[in-house]
N, C-alpha and C positions, 0 to 999 in steps of 0.2 A: 709689696705684695703684687701678685700677678693680676692684671686687669681682665684677663679672659675668663676668669672664674667668678663664682659668687652667686648667691641668691639675688634670684631676681634678675753854693758857690760861696766865699766866706761871709761877705757882708750880707748877702741875701739870707744866709743862714742866721746871721745875727738879727736880721730884720724879723725873720719868722720867730726867733726866740723872744724878741722884744714884743712882738704881737701876742705871743703866748703869755707874756706877762700881763696882758690885758684880758686874759681869760681865753685866748685863742690857743688851741694846741694841735697844738698842732701835733715628753716613757719603761719571763720566768723569774722575772726580776722581782726579788723580794726586797724592795727598797725600804729603808728606814724613812719614815715620813718626815716632812719638813719641820713639823712641830715637835719632833723628839729632841728636846733640849739637852738631855743627858748625852745623847749620841753626838750631837753637833758640838757640844761644849768639849767633849773628850777630844775631838779632832782639832778643836781650836787651840788646844794646848800642845798638840803635837809639833814637832819641829817640821819646818817646811819640807825638809828632805824626805820625810815619811809620808807626805801627802802625794796622792796621785789620782788622776782621773784619766781612765784609759778605755779602749774598746778591745774586747777579746770575746771569742765565742759568740759573736753577734749580740753582745751585751755591753752596756756601759758599766764600768767598774770604778767605784769610788773607794779609794784606799783599799783596793783589792776585793771589795764586796760588790755584788750586783746592785745596781741602782737604776731606778726608772725615773725619767724626767717627766714630771707633771708641772709644766711651766706656763707662763703667760707673758705676753708683751705688755709692758708698762713703760712709757717713755718719759724720762725725767724732764725733757724740754717741753712737755705739754702739761706739766703740773708745777705749781709754785713750790719752791723748796720747802716752805713751811708746811706743806701738805704731803711731802714725799713719804714720811713715816705713816701718816694716816692711810694713804692709799696702799702702801706695802702691807700694813696690818690687815687690811681688808682682803688683799690677795692671799695672805697667810690663812685667813679664816675660810677662804674659798678652797683651801687644801693644796695650794701651789708650793713647790719646793725650789723652783727656779724662776728667775726673772730674765726675760730677754729684752734687750733694748738696742735701738739704733743709736749711732752717733752722727748727728748732722754737721758736716763740715762748715756749712754756712753760718751756723749758730756760733761756732768757735772761732771763725776767721771771717767776720762780716766784711772787712776790708783787707786787702792783701797786706800781710805783715802785722795786722792788728789782731792779736790773739786774745780770746776771752774765755776764761775758765772760772768765772765767779758767778754768784747768784744762780739763776736758773741754768747756767752753763757749767756749774761746778760738778763735772762728771765724777771726779775722784771722790768727793763727799758722798755722792749718791751711791757709788759702788761700795764704799765703806759702810754705808747705812744698810745696804742689802746684806752685807756680811754680818753686821751686828744683829740683824733680824733673822739670821740663819738661812738666808737664801743663797743659792748658787746663781751664777750669772752666765748667760750666753750673750756675748757682745757682738754687735753688728756694726763695725766701723766704716763700712762702705768700701771705697769712697763715695759710691752711689748707694743710696738707701731706698729710694722710692718713698714709701710711707705716707703718701698724700701730703708731702712736705715740699715747700717751694724748691723747684728745680731738682727734686730728688735728693736734696741735701747738698748739692754742689753750690758753692758761693757764686753769686751772680757776677762777680768781677771776672770770672773765667770767660764770660761771654764778651768781654771787652778786649780780650787779648787778640792781637793781630800778629801774624795771620791767624785766622780762627782755629781754635783747638778742635780736635776730634775727641769729644768726651767718650768715656767708656771704651777706650781703644788703646792700642800699643803705639799711638802717636807719641814720639819722644818728647815733644814740648809739653803735652799733657802729663806724661809719666814723670817728668821732672818736677812738676808741681805736686803731684801725688806723693812722690818720694819725700819731698820736704814736709808735707803735711803729716804723713804717717810717721816720719821721723820724730816729729813733736808729739803726736798723739800716742803712739805705741810706747814711747819712753815713759809716759805717764801711766800707761796700762800695765807694763811689765811687772812692777812690784805687786800688782793685784791679781796676778795669775794664781790659780789654785796651787800649783807646785811651789810657788813662792810664798804661800801663806795667805793668799787672797781668795776671793770668791769666783773668779772667772774660770770656767771649765772648758769653754769653747769660744773660738773667734771665727766669725763668718768672713768669707772672701767674697767681695762684691755682693750683689743681691739679684737673684733670679736672672742671671745673665743670659740664660738660654732663651728667655722671652725677648731678647734684644739683639743679640749677635752671636758670632761663633769665633771670636778672636782669641784663640787659645794662648798665643804669646802674651796677651794682656793678662789673662788669669795666672799664667805661670810667673809673670813678673810680680804680681801681687803676693803670690805664695812665697816667692823668694824674699821679697821685702818683709813680709810678716815673720818669716823664720829668722831673718837677720836681727830683728828687734825683739822677738818674743821667744826665740829658742826652738828646740826640736820637740819639747814635751807637750806643748799645748796642742789640743785638737783643733785643727782648722776644718771648717765645713763650708759647703755651698748649699744653697736652697734653690730649688727649681720646681716647676710644676711637674706633676706626676705623669708625664707622657714621654715616650721615647724620643720624640723630636726635641723637646725642651731639654731633656737630660743629656742628649748627645752634644748639644751646643753649650750647655752651661756647667758641665761637670769636668773634673779632672780624674780620670780613671787611675786605679791603683790605691795604695794605702797612704799616700801623702796628704790627701784631703778627703774627709768624710762627706759623702753625698747624702743630704737630707732631702725630703720631698714635701710638697704641699699640694692640696687638691680641694675640690669643692666639698663643702660640708654636705654629708649625705651620700657621697660616693662610697662604694665598697673599698675600704682602705687596703685590704690584704693583697689583692692583685697588684696594687701600686707598690706596696712594700716588697713584693716579690720582684717587681721590675727594678726597684731601688737596689736590690742585691747585685744586679748585673753591673752596676756602676761603682761598687765598692769591692775591695779585695776580699777574698774568702775569710769568713769569720769576723769581718769588720763592718757589718751592716745591721746594727740594732734598728728595728723599725721606729722611725721618728717622723712624725708630721710636725715640722717646725713652724707651720702656720696653720693652726686649726681655727677656722673662721667662726667666731661666735656671732658675728653680725656682718655689716657691710657699711661702706662709706656712702655719703649722700652729697650730691651736687646742688647748687642753687637751682631752683626751678623744678626740683623733683620732689616726690613724696619722701618723707623720712624713711630710711631703711629700717626694716623690721624682720626678724626671723623668729620662728616659733621656738619657745624654750624647751619643750619636750623633744622636739625634733633635733635640736642642737645637742641636748644631753644624750639622747639615744645614739647619735652619731659618734659622740665621744666614747660611749660605752663599747662600741664595736672595736675601738682601738685598745682601750684599757683592759677589756675582758680577756684579751689574748696577749697581755704583757707588753703591749706597744707603748711608746712614749709620745707625748703630744705637748705642744706649746700653744696656748690659746692666743689667737690674734683677733681681737684684743681682749686682754683681761680687764684693762681699764684704758679707755681711749684718751680722755682729757680734752684739751682745748687748743686750737690753733690761734694762740694769742698773736697780736700784732698783725704783720703782713705775711706771715709764714705759711698760710694755707697753700696747698698745691692745686693742681688741675689736671684734667685728662682730656683726651680727644676721642672722637668717634672715627668716622671714615677718613677725615683729613684734618689738617691743623686749624681749619676754620670752624670745625665742629667742636667748639670749645666748651668745657664743662668744669668750671671752678668749684672747689670744695667749700663747704660751709666753714664758718668759724668754729662751730662745735665739732668735735671729733668724738662724740658720744659713742658712735659705732654700734649702738644697740648691744654694747658689751655688758657682762654681768655686773661689773662695777661701773655705774653710770658716770656721766661727765662730772657731776658734783659729788661723787663718791657714794651715792646711795646704793644700798644692797638689798633693800626690801622689795625685790622684784622676782618674778617667776624664773627668770633665766639664772640668776645667782643661786636660787634655791635648788633648781633642777641640776645644775652642774655640780654644786657642792655635794648633793646627795650621791651622784655617780662617783665623784672623786673619793668621797668618804667610804664607799664600798671597797675601794682598792687601797685604803690606808691601814697600816697596822695598828694605829692608835686613833682615838676619837679626835676630830678636828677641833681647833680652838673655837671658842665662842665667837659669834658674829657681832661685831661692834654695831652700835646703833647708828642711824643716819645722823649726819651733822645737821644742826638746826639751821633753818633758813628763815629769813625775815624779809617781809616786804615793807620798805620804808615809805611807801606811799608816793604821791605825785611829786615830781620835780619840775618846778617852773623854770623855763629857760628864757634867756634874753639873747638877741642877736648882738654879737660884739663887733664883728667886722665882716665885710665881704672879702672873699678870697682875692678878687681882682684889685682891691684897694692896696694890696702890697706892691703893685706894679709902679705906682707913682714915685716911689723913692728907691727903686732898685738901682744899685751901682752898675753902670754899664760893663764894668770889668768882670762882673759875675755872670754875664749873659753870653752863652755860646752862640756864635753866628755861623751860618753855613748856607750855601746855595740851596741845598736840599735838606730835608729833615734827617736827623741822625737819631740813633736809638738812645733810650734812657741810660743804658749801661755805658755808652760812649761818652756821656757827659757826667758820669759819676753818680747818677741818681738810680739807686738799685731797687728801691721799693717806693710804693705810693704813687705819686703823680708827677707829670712833667707837662709844662705849658709850652705849646708851640705858637709862635706869633708871626704873622706875615701881613702883607697889604695887597689890595687889589682895587681895580677901578670897576665901579658898578656899571651896568648897562640897562637899557630899557627891557623890561620883562624879567629882570633879575638874572642871577648867575647860577651855574650848576657846579657843585663841589663833588669830587669823587676821590676817595682815598682807598686804594685797593687793599692795603694791608695795615690795619690798626690792631695793635696788641695792648689793651684788650678792648677798651671802651672809651670813646671820645665824645665829649660834649662840645658843641660848636657854638661860638658866639661871634657877633659882629659889632663893630662900633663905628658910627659916623660922628666925628667931632661936632658936626653942625646940625644934628637932628633934634636937638632940644631934649635929649634924654639925660641931661646932667652929666654926661661923660661916662655913663654906665653901659657896659656891653649888653647886648640883647641876645637872649637864648634863641637859637635857630633850630636845633635838633641834635640828635645823637647818631653816631656811627659806631656800630659794634663789630667786633671780630667775626661774629657768627652771622652778621647781616650787613655786609659792606655795600650798602646801596648808595645811590647818588642822593645828594641832599640839595634842595633848592635854597639859594640865598636870596632873600627878598631885595627888590629894588627900593631903596629908601630915599632916592633922589639926592644922594649925597654929592655935595659940590667938590669934595676932596676924596682922596683915596680912603677906602674903608679898611679898618684894621680887622684882621681875622684871628680869632683866638680858638685854639683847639686844645682843650684840657684832656690829656690822656691818662687813664687810670690803669695801672698794673694790677690786675685782679688775682694774681698768683701764677707762678710759672708751672709749666707742665712738669710732672714728676714721673711720667711713665710713657714708654713708646718711642717710636722712631722720630717724632718731632720734638725730642727732648731739648734740642738747642733752641730755646724759646726766648729770644730777645724781646724787649718791650718798647712801646712807643709807636711812632709812625715809621714803618719799615719799608715804605715804597714812596714813589713820587706822588705828589699831590696835584690833582688835575682840576683846573678851573676852566669850565667851558671847553673841555677837551685838550687844553694846553697845560703843560707843566708849569706850576707856580713856583717861582724861585724866590730866594731871599727870605731866610727864616732865622728866627731867634728862638733858642731853647732856654727856658727859665725853669730851673729845678724848684720843686716845692718840697722842702725837706721836713717831713714829719718823722719823728723818731720811731724806731721799731721796738720790738719786744725787749731786747737786751741792750738797748742803747740809752744812755742817760743824757738828758739835756744839760747844757752848761750852767744853767741857772734854774732856780725853782720857780716856775711860772705861777704855781698855785698860790703861793704866799702873796705875791704882788697882785694877782687877780682878785684876791679877797678884799683888797683895798681899792682897786681901780676898776674892776669889771663892770660894776653897776653904772658908773659914770660914763664909761665908754658906750655901753648899751643905750643909755639915754641919748647920747649924741647921735648915734646911728638912727634911733627911732625918729628924732627930730628931722634928720635929713630925709628919711623916707616920707614923713608927713609933708615936708616942703615940696617933694617931687610928686606928691599924690600917687605914691606907688605902694599899694598894700603889701605888707610883708608876707602875708599868707599865700600870695600867688607868685612870689619871686622864684624864678627858675635859676637864679644865679647862686653858685656855691657860696656858702657862708658858714662862719663859725658861730656856735651858740654855747652859752654857758649857764649852768645852774648849780645849785648846791642843796644838800640835805644834811641834816644834823642827826648824829647818834648821841643821845644824851648821856648814856652810861656805858662803861667799858664792857659790861657783861651782855650788852645788847648788840655787840658787833658779831654779826653772823653772815654766812653766805647769803647772797641775794641774786636776783636776775633783773636786768634792765630791759623793760619792754619798750620796743620801738614801734608798736602798732600805731598806724596813722602817719608815720614818717616814710621817707622815700628810700634813700640809699646813702651810706656814709661810713665814717670811722668814728669810734668812740674812745675817749680816754677818761679814766677815773683816777684822781689823785696822781696824775702824771704817768699812769700805766696805760699802754695801748691794749685795750681789751678786745679789739678786733673789729671786723666789718659787720655792718647790719644792712639788710635789704628786705624788709618785711613785705614790701610791695610785690616782691617776686617770690619770696618764701623758699623753703618751708619754715626756716628759723625765724622766730619772732623776737626772742629774747637773747641777750648775751649774759653768760654766766660770769658772776663777780665773786671770786673766792674771798672769804673774810680777811685774809692777810692784806688785801689791797685797801681795805677800809680802815678808818681810825675813829677814835673817840673825838667827838666834836664835829667840826664842819668837814664835809666831803664834797669835792668839786667834780662835776661832770662837764666835760667839754666835748662837743661833737663837731665834725665837719659834715654838714648835710649838703649833698651834691645837687639835689633837684627839687624836692617837695617837702618842706617842713610841715609839721602838724599845724593846722590853722590856729590852735590855741597854745602852741609852743609848750607843750607839756609832755613829759616822759614819766613812766611809772616804774618804781622799784617794787618788784613782786617776789613771791616766795616759791615759785616753781617755773620750770621751763615750759615752753610752748613751741610746737613745731607744726602749726596749722595755718601759717600765713601764706599769702599768694594763691595762685591757682594751681591745683593739683595736676592740671593738664598742661601747664606751662613747662617749658624747657629752655634753658639758656642757649642750647645749641640748635634750636629750631628757628627757621626764618619767620 
């Protein structure tokens, strides 16, 4: 979606896995409505050769009859598979007849050659479910999707290719990889095209390319590639902002590709639809807003996005009342589980704005599936006015349960891993290298070097950190028990100099820089967003050489650990925590003020099967970190910055009996080491005036 609009190493891996075992985890159209089962069933039994979805006389024609698209974006990769049908049924009750979804390349090929189409990445099953529930599908396979998703859906390993690729361009090296990926993806999609008996009526080419570039050979290459794999009958389309400049750069004139538009909610749609006609062949321009914004995204440090329900509904009415088509973006936002949230920038790449874990989007179907809200009611009423039959009944909200306080125990400090690291797993270089270059695509990378202290202390300067670095020093002879001391943080949005204290160390001091990848840019000219330390490191104005890069491999959303750490943690976590506590007492170091990253573990019990419901984990009183429940990475928390206080936990993650919560707290644990399971979301944390991109 366009940002200019809107309201408003192997053994080390084994080491980490073993530590996890100790509890560390690491739109004149007289359409037949979507709910008309007799109509849809009759077509279901037609032979595929009798099925057609075409554009004639500025109308969409489904099997030769006028059809209006009233659709919504709902992304399978932001919803647990167990909840796909639940969310789709709520979209049905909203009155939608079409589902639009992106396909993120990085979800399906997280490492080059490693293809994933199971679980939350089971695209084919999702598409078949859409068809079962009588939805048509508009598919957006990229290869770039934006979508507030890490790197706009590109796999991060593309950033490690040398020489560097030119993403979203006719660069031959880039196109070769796209050809291979689409060859795999589109082969899976082809049987599900509408003409072949499936639900897919349209396939998008790239995404809002006019907001990025004007490389027409690139777009033509994608069209040719799509035709090779999908044939000539499927409608290919582009989506671009509703201005002449954007349409000139992002569209392909003629009848080979249909031009759709998007624009700010509240804009008068019909002058834009008139402009849209100029970029389609005569008779080939049914008015379609392929992204009708129901809400907006939110970054860390901002107030939660909100748009008025009646305003949104009246804006949709302006389209539907004159037989236009629209796709709600979003109908249901969902959740950026794991490390997959994207980010945006302002004036430059240092003006960094990472997205929340929640992708609620202020959509009519909320993050947890709730529909008892003013926006759902208002939009449903408007859609109902333009439906031939009454809409299906609205399902009740799913029950939520707060399971109460969860007492945590510290299991290990992050730096305790370093004592037993196999040197073969450490990457060494004169200067720091990026996370992608050492194969660490998500999460954290630890940079280690040494320096000699001087009277008055030293000054550290790192010009380019992506995205947030915590700096620690260690003097082996300072009586700190071999523990690194926290010095301060250096952020991408505030790359200031940092003073390193003079601790009178008789030997060289070890410097630890723990860098967090907070989500890659998904939009704009700075899209090529490598992570880690991307510049020289200066100590007292001179370049500091001699670095070791140590990956910290915490698994992502669709990655499975090699062992089940939760089972072993149930037997051993408490004893490990006890040992850690004794060590702290021996060092007279109160755990409540520790600024060193550490893992914490706790559990809560669900006594009966019927008591397993959705919940939210409240991190009020904690600092910043990552959370896992029952071995699932549920995302990032940062309540000290806000606005998101709680992380959504869908019930399929939970189980009867013991449930285990493991967090990596980076800076400031709750003094009482307690976290609460509650029954509702909260978006009032942090300072409403704060902004991650301010200095």
